[in-house]
C-alpha positions in Angstrom: 0.0 0.0 0.0 1.3 3.4 -1.0 1.0 6.1 1.7 -1.1 9.1 0.7 1.9 11.5 0.7 4.1 9.2 -1.4 4.2 9.2 -5.2 2.8 6.1 -6.8 5.2 3.4 -8.2 6.0 3.6 -11.9 7.0 0.9 -14.3 9.4 1.8 -17.2 10.8 0.1 -20.2 14.4 0.4 -21.3 14.8 2.0 -24.7 17.2 -0.7 -26.1 18.3 1.5 -28.9 19.8 3.9 -26.3 21.4 1.2 -24.1 20.9 -2.1 -22.3 18.8 -2.6 -19.2 22.1 -3.2 -17.3 23.4 0.2 -18.4 20.1 1.9 -17.3 20.3 0.1 -14.0 23.7 1.5 -13.4 22.5 5.0 -14.3 19.6 4.7 -11.9 21.9 3.4 -9.1 24.4 6.2 -9.7 21.6 8.7 -9.1 20.6 6.9 -5.9 17.3 5.8 -7.4 15.8 2.4 -6.4 15.0 0.5 -9.5 13.7 -3.1 -9.2 13.9 -5.2 -12.4 10.6 -6.4 -13.6 9.9 -10.1 -13.0 8.6 -11.1 -16.5 9.8 -8.4 -18.9 13.6 -8.5 -19.6 13.7 -4.8 -20.3 11.7 -3.2 -17.5 12.1 -1.6 -14.0 9.6 -0.9 -11.2 10.4 2.4 -9.5 8.7 2.5 -6.1 8.9 6.2 -5.4 10.3 8.0 -8.4 8.9 11.5 -8.1 8.2 13.4 -11.3 9.1 11.1 -14.2 10.3 13.9 -16.5 12.9 14.9 -13.8 14.5 11.4 -13.6 18.0 10.8 -14.8 18.0 9.6 -18.4 14.5 10.8 -19.2 15.5 13.8 -21.4 18.0 11.6 -23.2 15.3 9.0 -24.1 16.8 6.2 -22.1 13.4 4.8 -21.0 9.6 5.1 -21.5 6.9 4.7 -18.9 5.0 1.5 -19.7 3.3 -1.2 -17.6 5.0 -4.5 -17.5 2.1 -6.4 -19.1 2.1 -3.9 -22.0 5.8 -4.5 -22.4 5.1 -8.2 -22.7 2.7 -7.6 -25.5 5.4 -6.0 -27.7 7.8 -8.9 -26.8 5.1 -11.6 -27.2 4.4 -10.3 -30.7 7.9 -11.6 -31.7 7.7 -9.8 -35.1 10.9 -10.5 -37.1 13.4 -7.7 -36.8 13.2 -5.2 -39.6 9.6 -6.1 -40.6 7.4 -3.1 -41.4 4.6 -3.0 -38.8 1.2 -1.2 -38.8 0.1 -0.2 -35.3 -3.6 0.3 -36.0 -4.7 2.1 -32.8 -1.3 3.5 -31.7 -2.2 6.2 -29.1 -0.7 6.8 -26.6 2.3 5.3 -28.4 4.0 3.0 -25.9 3.8 -0.1 -28.1 4.6 1.8 -31.3 7.8 3.2 -29.7 8.6 -0.2 -28.3 8.3 -1.9 -31.7 10.2 1.0 -33.4 13.3 0.0 -31.5 13.6 -2.9 -34.0 11.1 -2.2 -36.7 9.9 0.6 -39.0 6.4 1.4 -37.7 3.3 3.1 -39.2 1.4 4.5 -36.2 -2.3 5.1 -36.9 -4.8 7.1 -34.9 -8.0 8.8 -35.7 -7.0 12.1 -34.0 -4.1 14.3 -35.2 -3.5 15.6 -31.6 -2.8 12.1 -30.4 -0.4 11.5 -33.3 1.5 14.7 -32.3 1.9 13.3 -28.8 3.4 10.1 -30.3 5.7 12.2 -32.5 6.9 14.1 -29.4 7.6 10.9 -27.5 9.3 9.3 -30.5 11.5 12.4 -30.8 12.5 12.2 -27.1 13.4 8.5 -27.5 15.4 9.2 -30.7 13.0 7.0 -32.7 11.3 9.7 -34.8 12.9 8.5 -38.0 11.5 5.0 -37.5 7.9 5.9 -37.0 5.5 7.1 -39.8 2.3 8.8 -38.6 -1.1 8.2 -40.3 -4.4 9.9 -39.3 -7.0 7.3 -40.2 -10.2 5.8 -38.9 -9.3 2.1 -38.4 -12.9 1.0 -38.9 -12.5 2.1 -42.5 -10.3 0.4 -45.2 -6.7 1.5 -45.0 -5.6 3.7 -47.9 -3.5 2.2 -50.7 -0.8 4.8 -49.9 -0.1 2.7 -46.8 1.9 0.3 -48.9 2.9 -3.2 -47.9 3.2 -4.1 -44.2 4.6 -7.3 -42.9 2.7 -7.4 -39.6 -0.2 -5.6 -37.8 -0.5 -4.8 -34.1 -4.1 -4.1 -33.0 -4.2 -2.9 -29.4 -7.9 -2.5 -29.7 -10.2 0.0 -27.9 -11.6 -1.8 -24.9 -13.2 -1.5 -21.5 -9.7 -1.2 -19.9 -10.9 -3.4 -17.0 -7.4 -4.9 -16.9 -6.2 -1.6 -15.4 -8.5 -1.6 -12.3 -5.5 -1.9 -10.1 -4.4 1.6 -11.2 -7.8 2.9 -12.2 -10.4 1.6 -9.6 -12.9 4.3 -10.7 -13.6 2.2 -13.8 -15.8 0.0 -11.6 -18.3 2.8 -11.6 -17.6 4.4 -15.0 -18.2 1.2 -17.0 -21.7 -0.1 -17.8 -22.7 -3.5 -19.1 -23.6 -2.0 -22.5 -20.0 -0.8 -22.9 -18.8 -4.4 -23.3 -21.1 -5.2 -26.2 -20.5 -1.8 -27.9 -16.7 -2.2 -27.7 -16.8 -5.9 -28.8 -18.6 -4.7 -31.9 -16.0 -2.0 -32.5 -13.2 -4.5 -32.0 -14.6 -6.8 -34.6 -14.9 -4.0 -37.2 -11.3 -2.9 -36.7 -10.1 -6.5 -36.7 -11.8 -7.0 -40.1 -10.0 -3.9 -41.5 -6.6 -5.0 -40.1 -6.7 -8.5 -41.6 -7.2 -7.0 -45.0 -3.6 -5.7 -45.1 -1.9 -8.7 -43.6 0.0 -10.5 -46.3 0.3 -14.3 -46.7 2.6 -15.5 -44.0 2.2 -12.3 -42.1 1.1 -11.7 -38.5 -1.9 -10.0 -36.9 -1.3 -9.4 -33.2 -4.5 -8.6 -31.3 -4.4 -7.2 -27.8 -6.7 -5.7 -25.2 -6.0 -4.4 -21.7 -9.0 -6.3 -20.4 -9.7 -9.5 -18.5 -13.1 -9.9 -20.1 -13.4 -13.0 -22.4 -15.8 -11.2 -24.7 -13.0 -8.8 -25.6 -10.2 -11.3 -25.7 -10.5 -15.1 -26.1 -14.1 -15.0 -27.5 -13.2 -12.2 -30.0 -10.3 -14.3 -31.3 -12.3 -17.5 -31.6 -15.0 -15.7 -33.5 -12.3 -14.2 -35.8 -10.7 -17.6 -36.5 -14.1 -19.2 -37.3 -14.8 -16.5 -39.9 -11.2 -16.4 -41.3 -10.0 -20.0 -41.8 -6.9 -18.6 -43.6 -5.6 -17.5 -40.1 -4.3 -19.7 -37.3 -3.4 -19.0 -33.7 0.3 -19.2 -33.1 1.9 -19.1 -29.7 5.3 -17.3 -29.2 8.0 -19.9 -28.6 9.9 -17.3 -26.5 6.9 -17.0 -24.2 6.7 -20.7 -23.6 10.5 -20.9 -22.9 10.3 -18.1 -20.4 7.2 -19.3 -18.7 5.1 -16.3 -19.4 1.4 -16.6 -18.4 -0.4 -18.3 -21.3 -4.0 -19.4 -21.7 -5.3 -21.4 -24.7 -2.4 -20.3 -26.9 -2.5 -16.6 -26.1 -0.7 -14.3 -23.6 -2.9 -13.5 -20.6 -1.7 -11.5 -17.6 -3.8 -10.8 -14.5 -3.6 -8.1 -11.9 -2.0 -9.5 -8.8 1.1 -9.4 -6.6 3.4 -8.9 -9.5 1.9 -5.5 -10.1 0.9 -6.0 -13.7 -2.2 -4.9 -15.6 -4.6 -7.5 -17.0 -3.8 -8.0 -20.7 -4.8 -10.5 -23.5 -2.7 -10.9 -26.6 -3.0 -13.4 -29.5 -0.7 -13.9 -32.5 -2.7 -14.7 -35.6 -0.7 -16.0 -38.6 -2.1 -15.7 -42.1 -1.4 -19.0 -43.9 1.0 -18.6 -46.9 
């Protein structure tokens, strides 16, 4: 439990293009900052009482980005081949787009130009601006031909956000039962548009920060029934590292490890 006068803990992800996690740990230690390595993610730290994040050592130089450990695992679980061009279909606020841009050229898509500008600003701080293209587009509509070929798609879909109740307990009262059905319909529409640009042999990674089956497992099962040219494919790395898996997909739950609840599935289009 965090005392009322103490800043809340923060989880960050190492920007591996700027240095290793070990180098960042040394930087934090030199500044007298307590940094606890994340249990599952090999690139994260939990900072129990960091104070203002933008005042931390290494922030201005782009050495790290604030991101929950479960969200870090989504980018790692995707296991997209290095150098593959990736479409991040619902990119705001940009954590996963920037994570992927460490090893891939990324097209970051959002409906709102103001949100894209925030992604641009964060990419600039992380020295990743040249690796991220920005596209203002409604992902429920067909992607424009000007997008060109992409090798993989990440869809971190709009959802109830109920996997973040640990950090946002107010969602218990803000969400209504009708939200689940409305958002599940929206997720299906965006999934349909995303699959249209996945090439043969390419990947579609579907993720939601929710613990609700209607937004995760049920959504994927429905997609696979209606798209027999896709198959669910588990990440070999996740199996080797003992990451939390459920029926072939990544599934994290809020608990003592301090992670959000996330669901992520890797959907491979057959060649």
